[in-house]
C-alpha distance (Angstrom), angle and dihedral (degrees) to the residues before:
residue distance angle dihedral
M1 . . .
N2 3.81 . .
G3 3.80 102.6 .
N4 3.79 101.5 -57.1
L5 3.80 92.3 -22.1
L6 3.76 124.9 108.6
S7 3.80 114.7 -127.3
F8 3.77 114.6 -115.8
D9 3.82 92.1 -109.5
E10 3.84 91.6 49.9
A11 3.78 90.9 49.2
Y12 3.81 91.9 48.0
E13 3.81 93.1 51.7
K14 3.79 93.4 43.7
L15 3.78 92.3 49.3
L16 3.79 93.0 51.0
G17 3.81 88.4 46.7
F18 3.81 89.0 59.7
V19 3.82 93.1 56.2
R20 3.81 118.6 121.7
P21 3.81 104.4 -170.7
V22 3.76 119.4 -142.8
R23 3.84 112.5 -108.6
E24 3.77 104.3 -171.9
V25 3.79 112.9 109.7
E26 3.80 129.4 -158.9
S27 3.76 133.3 -178.5
V28 3.79 115.4 -121.7
D29 3.78 135.3 -177.8
T30 3.82 108.4 -92.7
M31 3.80 87.9 -129.6
L32 3.83 89.6 62.1
A33 3.80 99.9 39.4
C34 3.80 100.9 90.9
G35 3.79 111.0 133.4
R36 3.78 94.5 13.5
V37 3.82 123.3 120.3
L38 3.79 117.0 -113.7
A39 3.83 110.7 -122.3
A40 3.83 98.6 -163.3
A41 3.76 132.6 25.0
L42 3.79 114.7 -94.8
H43 3.81 116.5 -130.6
S44 3.78 124.1 -168.6
T45 3.79 118.6 -114.5
I46 3.84 90.6 -165.6
S47 3.74 136.9 47.6
Q48 3.79 117.6 -111.5
P49 2.98 113.6 -112.3
T50 3.78 91.8 28.1
M51 3.81 90.5 -148.6
D52 3.82 138.3 -0.3
N53 3.78 107.9 -68.5
S54 3.76 143.1 170.8
A55 3.80 119.9 -87.3
M56 3.81 92.4 -156.4
D57 3.79 146.8 7.4
G58 3.80 110.7 -75.1
Y59 3.79 142.3 83.8
A60 3.78 128.2 -42.9
L61 3.82 114.4 -144.8
R62 3.77 147.2 137.1
A63 3.80 110.1 -79.6
A64 3.82 88.9 -142.7
D65 3.82 89.8 61.0
V66 3.86 90.8 65.3
P67 3.82 106.3 58.7
V68 3.82 93.6 155.8
A69 3.78 137.4 24.0
G70 3.79 111.4 -94.2
T71 3.80 95.1 40.5
R72 3.83 111.0 156.3
L73 3.84 118.5 -142.2
A74 3.78 132.8 -179.0
V75 3.83 113.9 -113.9
S76 3.79 103.4 -128.9
Q77 3.82 101.6 177.4
R78 3.78 147.0 -1.0
I79 3.84 119.9 -126.5
P80 3.83 118.0 -170.9
A81 3.82 121.9 -174.2
G82 3.78 111.2 -77.7
S83 3.79 95.9 33.1
V84 3.79 132.9 87.5
G85 3.79 121.6 -134.6
H86 3.78 129.6 -148.4
A87 3.78 127.5 -104.4
L88 3.80 112.1 -62.3
L89 3.83 115.0 -115.0
P90 3.82 115.4 -131.5
G91 3.81 113.2 -94.6
T92 3.81 93.4 22.8
A93 3.79 136.1 99.4
A94 3.79 132.8 -145.9
R95 3.81 122.7 -137.1
I96 3.84 101.5 -126.1
F97 3.76 136.6 -179.3
T98 3.78 133.4 -148.3
G99 3.82 111.8 -70.7
A100 3.79 95.4 11.4
P101 3.82 116.3 134.2
L102 3.81 115.2 -100.6
P103 3.84 109.3 -112.7
A104 3.79 117.3 -118.4
G105 3.80 110.2 -88.0
A106 3.79 95.4 29.3
D107 3.82 118.6 108.0
T108 3.82 104.5 169.8
V109 3.80 141.8 40.5
V110 3.81 122.9 -150.1
M111 3.81 114.9 -158.0
Q112 3.78 115.0 -114.1
E113 3.80 92.8 -118.6
L114 3.82 88.6 67.9
C115 3.81 92.5 51.0
E116 3.82 137.2 71.7
H117 3.80 121.0 -145.3
D118 3.80 111.1 -133.2
G119 3.78 111.7 179.0
D120 3.78 107.0 -78.3
H121 3.81 90.8 -10.6
V122 3.81 136.3 68.0
V123 3.80 129.0 -145.2
I124 3.83 113.6 -141.5
N125 3.80 107.6 -147.8
T126 3.80 96.4 -167.1
V127 3.77 140.4 47.4
P128 3.80 103.0 -110.9
T129 3.80 126.4 -139.4
L130 3.80 114.7 -122.8
G131 3.83 108.9 -97.8
E132 3.77 93.9 14.4
A133 3.86 115.6 162.1
V134 3.79 92.3 -0.6
R135 3.82 121.0 130.5
R136 3.78 106.2 -152.1
K137 3.79 123.8 -137.2
G138 3.80 109.9 -90.1
Q139 3.80 95.3 3.8
D140 3.82 91.4 128.2
I141 3.84 101.2 32.4
G142 3.75 131.3 5.0
V143 3.81 127.3 -149.5
G144 3.81 108.6 -84.1
E145 3.80 93.8 15.3
E146 3.82 117.7 141.5
V147 3.79 107.9 -114.4
L148 3.84 99.7 173.3
P149 3.81 126.0 22.4
A150 3.79 124.5 -136.9
G151 3.78 113.2 -95.3
V152 3.81 96.7 35.0
R153 3.80 118.2 133.0
L154 3.79 105.6 -124.4
T155 3.80 114.1 -116.1
P156 3.80 126.6 -172.5
Q157 3.81 89.7 -99.1
A158 3.83 90.3 49.7
L159 3.80 90.0 53.6
A160 3.81 89.5 50.0
L161 3.84 89.7 52.0
A162 3.81 91.5 48.3
A163 3.81 90.3 49.6
S164 3.79 91.7 48.0
V165 3.81 90.4 62.3
G166 3.80 92.6 46.1
A167 3.82 102.0 -99.6
A168 3.83 106.4 153.7
Q169 3.83 93.8 169.5
L170 3.80 130.3 34.5
P171 3.81 130.0 -160.5
V172 3.80 108.9 -125.7
Y173 3.79 136.2 170.1
R174 3.79 113.8 -103.2
R175 3.76 117.4 -98.9
L176 3.80 118.3 -86.5
K177 3.81 108.9 -107.2
V178 3.77 109.8 -134.2
A179 3.80 129.1 -176.3
V180 3.82 116.1 -158.3
F181 3.80 134.1 -171.4
S182 3.77 139.5 159.0
T183 3.77 127.6 -138.8
G184 3.77 130.2 -148.9
N185 3.80 139.3 95.6
E186 3.80 87.6 -134.2
L187 3.81 94.6 64.2
V188 3.80 123.3 103.1
M189 3.79 130.6 167.6
P190 3.80 123.3 -110.1
G191 3.78 109.6 -94.0
E192 3.79 92.7 38.8
P193 3.84 123.1 100.4
L194 3.80 112.5 -88.7
P195 3.83 109.5 -131.0
P196 3.80 120.9 -156.9
G197 3.80 109.8 -74.4
A198 3.82 93.9 16.2
I199 3.80 127.3 118.5
Y200 3.78 133.2 -160.8
N201 3.80 113.6 -103.7
S202 3.80 101.6 -113.3
N203 3.84 94.3 159.4
R204 3.79 91.9 66.8
F205 3.80 90.1 61.0
L206 3.78 92.8 40.8
L207 3.80 97.8 52.1
R208 3.78 97.0 41.5
A209 3.83 90.6 52.1
L210 3.80 93.7 45.7
L211 3.82 92.2 49.3
A212 3.81 92.3 46.6
D213 3.80 88.5 50.9
L214 3.80 88.3 57.4
G215 3.80 91.7 52.7
C216 3.81 97.5 -105.8
A217 3.80 127.3 152.1
V218 3.80 101.7 -125.2
E219 3.80 129.4 -159.9
D220 3.80 114.8 -171.3
F221 3.81 117.8 -147.2
G222 3.79 92.7 -174.6
I223 3.79 128.3 -141.4
V224 3.82 118.1 -20.0
P225 3.82 117.8 -156.9
D226 3.78 119.8 -122.2
R227 3.79 96.6 -90.2
L228 3.80 126.0 119.6
D229 3.80 94.7 -143.0
L230 3.80 93.9 51.4
T231 3.79 92.1 44.6
R232 3.79 90.8 53.3
E233 3.79 91.4 47.7
V234 3.81 93.1 52.3
L235 3.81 91.0 46.1
R236 3.80 90.6 55.2
R237 3.80 91.6 49.8
A238 3.78 92.8 44.4
A239 3.80 91.8 52.3
E240 3.78 91.4 60.3
G241 3.78 110.5 96.7
H242 3.78 96.9 -11.0
D243 3.78 132.8 110.1
L244 3.79 95.9 -155.3
I245 3.79 137.3 23.6
L246 3.80 113.0 -156.2
T247 3.79 120.2 -172.1
S248 3.80 136.0 175.1
G249 3.81 123.1 -147.1
G250 3.79 132.1 9.2
V251 3.83 97.9 71.3
S252 3.80 97.5 105.9
V253 3.82 126.6 85.2
G254 3.79 102.3 -96.9
E255 3.81 122.4 124.1
E256 3.81 89.6 -109.3
D257 3.82 94.7 48.1
H258 3.83 102.2 102.0
V259 3.81 103.8 157.4
K260 3.80 96.1 85.0
P261 3.85 96.1 50.3
A262 3.83 89.7 41.1
V263 3.79 91.8 55.8
E264 3.81 90.6 46.5
A265 3.79 89.5 51.4
E266 3.81 96.2 46.9
G267 3.82 98.9 34.3
R268 3.76 134.6 -25.5
L269 3.79 139.8 -63.3
D270 3.78 115.7 -136.8
M271 3.80 102.4 173.1
W272 3.79 136.1 22.0
K273 3.80 135.9 164.9
I274 3.79 122.6 23.2
A275 3.79 128.8 -157.0
M276 3.79 94.2 -119.9
K277 3.78 133.8 110.9
P278 2.93 122.7 -113.2
G279 3.79 102.5 23.2
K280 3.81 112.1 37.0
P281 3.82 97.7 149.3
L282 3.81 100.9 66.2
A283 3.78 117.7 141.2
Y284 3.79 134.0 -164.2
G285 3.80 128.3 -170.3
R286 3.79 143.4 117.3
V287 3.79 132.4 -92.7
H288 3.79 107.3 -162.6
A289 3.82 106.3 -53.5
A290 3.84 95.1 -18.1
A291 3.77 127.0 91.3
F292 3.80 114.4 -126.6
I293 3.79 129.3 -148.6
G294 3.79 120.4 178.3
L295 3.77 117.0 -162.5
P296 3.80 128.1 -162.2
G297 3.77 117.9 -92.7
N298 3.79 96.7 -127.5
P299 3.81 105.2 97.8
V300 3.80 97.4 -133.3
S301 3.83 91.0 47.2
S302 3.77 89.7 49.6
F303 3.82 91.0 49.0
V304 3.81 96.2 48.1
T305 3.82 96.2 43.6
F306 3.79 90.5 48.4
L307 3.81 93.0 53.0
L308 3.78 95.5 45.1
L309 3.80 102.8 35.3
V310 3.80 113.7 10.6
R311 3.80 95.1 45.0
P312 3.83 95.2 58.9
F313 3.82 89.8 42.9
V314 3.82 91.8 53.1
L315 3.81 93.1 45.3
A316 3.81 92.4 48.6
S317 3.81 89.3 47.0
Q318 3.81 87.9 57.2
A319 3.85 88.3 53.6
C320 3.82 92.3 -107.7
T321 3.80 110.6 158.4
E322 3.84 97.3 -156.7
V323 3.82 109.8 64.1
A324 3.81 104.9 136.6
A325 3.80 118.4 112.3
Q326 3.78 117.0 -113.1
S327 3.80 115.7 -121.0
M328 3.80 141.9 174.0
M329 3.79 136.8 -164.7
L330 3.81 113.0 -111.1
R331 3.78 136.4 171.0
A332 3.81 118.2 -97.4
E333 3.78 114.5 -124.1
F334 3.78 92.8 -170.6
D335 3.80 142.1 57.0
W336 3.82 120.2 -118.6
P337 3.82 105.8 -170.7
R338 3.80 97.0 165.3
P339 3.81 111.0 84.6
D340 3.80 117.1 -160.6
R341 3.77 127.1 -153.7
R342 3.81 87.5 -129.5
R343 3.78 128.2 67.1
E344 3.79 107.7 -100.0
F345 3.80 129.8 -145.8
L346 3.78 107.3 -165.2
R347 3.77 126.0 -165.0
A348 3.78 105.6 -112.3
R349 3.77 142.9 162.2
M350 3.80 130.0 -137.4
N351 3.79 105.4 -135.1
A352 3.80 132.1 -150.6
S353 3.81 92.1 -89.0
G354 3.81 93.0 54.9
G355 3.79 95.9 -105.9
I356 3.81 130.3 122.1
E357 3.78 122.9 -110.4
L358 3.80 123.3 -169.5
F359 3.80 127.7 -136.0
A360 3.78 106.6 -115.9
N361 3.82 97.2 -127.8
Q362 3.82 111.8 54.1
G363 3.82 93.9 174.8
S364 3.80 116.5 137.0
A365 3.80 92.3 -120.6
A366 3.84 95.8 52.3
L367 3.81 96.9 104.3
N368 3.81 90.5 167.9
S369 3.82 87.4 69.7
T370 3.81 90.6 66.6
V371 3.79 90.9 56.9
W372 3.81 95.2 44.3
A373 3.82 91.5 49.9
N374 3.78 126.8 73.8
G375 3.78 95.1 -162.1
L376 3.81 148.7 -12.3
V377 3.80 127.6 -89.1
D378 3.82 115.8 -143.0
I379 3.84 114.2 -134.9
P380 3.85 112.8 -175.5
A381 3.80 117.3 -132.0
G382 3.79 115.1 -81.6
T383 3.81 92.9 13.7
T384 3.77 130.8 134.7
V385 3.80 122.1 -161.3
K386 3.78 129.9 -142.8
R387 3.78 123.4 -162.3
G388 3.80 110.7 -90.1
E389 3.80 97.0 31.4
M390 3.81 118.8 128.1
L391 3.80 115.0 -114.0
R392 3.80 136.9 -178.2
F393 3.78 110.5 -102.9
L394 3.83 124.0 -167.9
P395 3.80 109.6 -158.8
Y396 3.79 119.0 -147.4
G397 3.79 88.3 -124.6
G398 3.80 88.8 73.2
L399 3.77 95.2 41.9
L400 3.80 107.6 41.3
H401 3.80 103.1 45.0
């Protein structure tokens, strides 16, 4: 603990400990299942390949029929992909194309670049190796083999794999139902006049897009004015029929910050304040049957805390088994002489030489830093950094998709 603050690691573990995964399962068309979480392991009902086939365009033959380079064989048949040839006569070759089944009697394929077409014959200009360029039945996937485990989030390549073994439908967990709203009298929507002291509500766009990217069903309750009674009313409505309520703003200790007392009045607050920068005022609790997470109002703080804490919570709530952020160790190409008592996550960019550069302005309102960066660099509490040191870098590629 840092004073009365939870460490980042403590907050991460506590938050995942609060998860109540969805259990309802639905069957969806494989074509529409991208981003969903597989509810049961998928096993193949076929072997892959389904039969011995050619790995390239060339000539199928018996390796024993080509003892020396320059052997001339009669071409007895032509086998394109999607058709099945007849048994290969000894001393002959079959013209064959990539993916076409190997004819009975053939044991090898010689690529066409090593052959010369000669009327109804072919000259084989190499001594082939037995089994060359042949993909054997079941060498990739066997009948009954597990091809996708339960709990995996379905990627485009996972859908392709499922389709390749004939899965037209997939059992997936239902989408997490998330209610979102922002608080603040200062917030206005883009397209509206911007009065003095007002700001455009960027967090509304940010959070909706991040949740949609995680496959959630999102209902937006808009902007709630800085009033305790209105905040409580929207919390009650948001709790109906939703698994999670996600808010931005109003979770600090100012006189106009009403989200925290509203949650305590309508439900309970289990966690508040984390020793991380940006993003200290993050709250977790429950409002009736719905989980509640309150993010800071500053857009960068909201972005960083979502990626590092809300994202794994949402994935785990959808019964996804892989929620940890991917990271790598990279060389710092900057000095950071100002240690902070909180763990810092700085907006950074991996450059072409494999080092890490920092955005100049690390303020929690500098939203342009999140676009310039391609990841976050993890600076432990109380740590200074000298150029050349190795640091943990979390690329956006492992956090945003």
